[in-house]
N, C-alpha and C positions, 0 to 999 in steps of 0.2 A: 778715697771717692767722693766726687764734689758733685753736687746738685746744682744744675744751671736752672737759677730762678725763674731766668726768661720763657725757659721751655713748660717752666708748670702755670703761666698765664692761663692761656689758652685753656688749659685741660680746668683750671680753677672757673673760668669764667663758664664753662659749657656746664658745672658742676651747679655754678650759681644759678645759672637759666634753667636748668632743670626744675630746681626748689621754686623760684621766682616766675617765669615764666613772663617777664619782661626784659627785654634786651637792656635798656638804660636803667634801670634797678640791676641788673645782674652785674653792667659795667662799673656801675657805682660800689657795689658789693667786693666787686675783687679787687678793685684798688683801696678802698678797705681794709682787704685782707692783707691783701701786700705792706701796705702804708701800716699797720699793726705787726706783721711779721719781720719787717723792720725796725720795729722795736726791740724786738728780741734776738739781736744777733749772735747770743751764745750756742744756740740750735748748729751745730752742724753737721751732725750724723743726717746721712742722707734720708734714711726712714725717721727721723725724729721732726725733721723737716716737712716732708709729704705729710706726716702724721699733724705735724702745729698748724700746717697751711689750711688741711681741711677740718680740722676744728676748728681753726677763726671762723672759717667760710661759713661753714654748720651754723654757727651760734649767729651771726649777721645775717644770714639767712631767716633761721628762729628768730630773731630779732624785729628782722622788718614785717614777717607774720605777724606779731604779735600787735606791732604798731597801725597793721592796715587791717587787722580785726576790729580795733578799735577807733577807727578814725571812720566818720563817715563817707557811704559809699557816693561817689560822684556817677555821674552819667556815663555810659563809655560811646565814644563815637567808634565808627567804622576807620580802619586804618589797615593802610598794609600789611601791615603787622598780622591784624585778626584775622584778613583775610588765607595770609599764609598759614596762619596756625588752623584756621579750620580746614584747607586744603590737605595738610599732614596729619591731623586730627580723624579724617576719612580712610587716611590707608592700616591695614590691618594691622602692622605692627603697634603702630603708635595708638592702637585701641587696646592692644594686647597689653602693650606697657603699661597701659593705664590701668587695666584692671588687679595691675601688681600693689601691692600694697607701698606707700611713701619709702620708705625704707628696702623696700626689693628693689624697688625702680634705682634708688642710689647705688647700692653694690652692684647690679650691674652696667651703669653708668661707671662705675670707678674703676669697675675689674678691666671692659670692655671698649669704653668710648677713651678712656683717660688712662687705662692701662697702668693702674696703681699695682701695684703689688702684694701679693695674697696677704704677707705678714702687716704691710700698712691697713689693708682695711681690719685686721684682725686686731692690730691695737685702736683703731677707729672706733668700735663696736664694744673692744673689750670683750672678746671671744678669741677660742683659738683659731689657728692655722685650719686646720681639720673640720671645725665647727664651719668657717667660711666656706672650705669648697663643699662640705655637705649642702650649703644653704644655696650655693651659689648652682650646683644641678641640681637641687630640688627649683629653684626658680627657673631654670631653664626649662628642665620635663615640664612643667606648670607652663610657659609660651610654647611648648612644640606642642603641646595639646590642647591651646586654645586657637594656636594657628592653623593647626590640625582640621581642629572642626568647622574653622572659616573657610577652608579648600572645600570643604566636601558639601557646603550649603551652596 
């Protein structure tokens, strides 16, 4: 079974975008992820390829975050992207997702948006498949409770 790397590009982009919340930066990080991946052609196992791609992307996003923390903050200008993000953040689901920890949001994105198999997620977080399943159930219960309270208001 081989993995089509082209199919993973959009998923890695969404993963990076979730972490950095900036389109151009996510595009740059996604490209850098694949460049670094291609430097390691010895990975042919599908599960290991996915795990390597997400590990590289996660490390690059973390590095970018650290760089941004040390850089001087500049004035933000209002752009279409900022307006779009403002509209999206107004939805209950976005607010509910934002109430989760970064790691919980990532797990939900990986599993349900990027359709990453449980065993790959388990490898990324160094936990068992059963722990991943329990954690996803707990996260979904939390989201259900948050969204249920929003509907009652």
